[in-house]
C-alpha positions, 0 to 999 in steps of 0.5 A, a space after each residue: 499500499 501507498 503510504 499516503 493513501 487515506 483510502 484504497 479499494 480493490 474490487 469492493 462490491 456490495 450484493 443484495 440478493 441479485 442486485 449490486 448496489 456497488 460493483 467492483 469499485 478500486 477507488 483510491 483517495 490521498 492524504 489531503 485530498 477532497 474527493 466529490 463523488 457524484 452520481 444519479 439516485 440508486 448509483 451506490 454513493 451512499 452504499 460506498 460511503 457506508 462501507 467506507 465508514 464501516 457501517 456495512 460490510 462488503 460482500 467481497 472486496 478489500 478496505 485499506 484506511 490509512 494503510 490499514 486493512 479493514 476487517 470484516 464483520 470486525 468493530 475495527 476501533 483503532 480504524 474508526 477512531 480517525 474517521 468522521 462519517 455524517 450520514 444523510 439522515 443522521 438524528 438530532 436530538 431536540 431536547 438537548 442544547 448545542 453544548 449537551 449535544 457535542 458534549 455527548 459526542 465527545 465523551 463517546 470519544 473519551 475526550 478529557 472534560 477539559 480537552 472537550 470544552 476546548 474542542 467545543 469551542 473550537 468546533 462551534 467556531 468552525 461551523 459559526 454557532 458560538 452564539 447558539 451554545 445553550 440553544 435547544 437544537 429545536 430552536 435551530 434552523 435546517 442549516 444550522 443543524 446541519 453545520 451542528 452536525 458537521 462539528 459533532 462529526 469532526 469533534 474527535 479530530 478524524 483523519 477522514 471525513 465521510 459527508 454524504 449529501 451534507 448539503 441536500 436541502 438547504 437554501 443557496 445561502 445555507 449551502 455557501 456557508 457550509 462549503 465555506 466550512 468544508 473549505 476550512 477544514 481542507 486547509 487544516 489537512 483533513 482528507 475529505 470524500 464528500 457525495 453531491 448531486 450539486 455540481 457547483 458546490 463540488 467544483 468550488 472545492 473538490 481536488 478530484 472527482 469520482 463518478 457513479 453509475 449502476 454501482 460502478 466507479 466509471 470515472 475517477 480522476 483529478 479535477 483538473 485533469 478532466 478539464 483538459 481530458 478532450 483538448 482545449 475547448 474554443 467558442 467560436 461566434 460566426 455571422 452568417 452561415 455557420 456552414 461557411 466555417 465548418 468546410 475548414 474545421 472538417 479539413 483542419 487537423 488539429 480540430 478534433 470535433 466541433 458542435 453548434 451550441 446556439 444557433 441564430 435566426 433561420 440557422 444563420 450566424 451562432 456559435 460553435 464549441 470546437 475541441 482543438 488539440 493545438 497550442 494558442 499559437 495554432 489558435 491564432 493561426 486558425 483565426 487568421 485562416 478563417 478571416 482571410 477566407 472571409 468567414 465573419 467572426 465575431 467571438 473567438 475564444 477559449 471556453 471556461 467550462 463548468 463541471 456539468 459542462 465537462 460531463 455533458 461533453 464525456 457523455 453523462 448526459 443520463 447521469 445529471 438527468 437523474 439528479 435530483 
């Protein structure tokens, strides 16, 4: 095992009768990474996270957490104490105050009273709930409850944080605040695996992305490599018939493919997205040739793609269409 792998799985599979919720997943997450796991409902994200958190046992396959093998049907206490796991339906105790709630979980991790008092102050500051220390949980908003759940999850300073849809159901402002908190945890060096169906949230702070479909991990890698997977993308705006420019794009050796992404009236004018394998100098040469040949260019620049754009380009339209 590589020393800096905090998560490593090999052919991990969870079978329910004749249905494989997780199928032959080999995953690697290195120390300090923030790994975003996406996929449609039923893709196996929650089951995979439960296996990593040891809330379920795999049918077959191996799991290593921080280089240590997870033993099936065993409590694995030495591994669990280094994991913070936040499921999407973790219950809160409405009749407790925020302070009492965090004290309870801190004691479960055998934190000494003095250390626990300091740690409660730290995590409340982290999630910006210092002024709610003595409030009943029942009085908190949904966003505050989500942040309190995160405070509970990191109270023992875990090395690995597993978050299953933590921003689900939050309004945009609460979601932004929650994501800021995750960024702060990232800067502290915590390794984080987070699932979400809100791609813009993951794009903002994830270093790596994995896509699950039908229990399989169909794509996994660094986010920046996904941006470059099929070459740079040029946006070319054309005045007049688009067929004029298509003649040159079809013959150009550095144009891998192109598509019409916006049409004008009666099919005239519009914009094309061009997958271009050349350098910036090559792109400048392409522009010069097009202008010299009389193609009326209104726009010509590299596109700043979003994460959703990338998945659409890579062919995951069905995956995206199943998101909530």
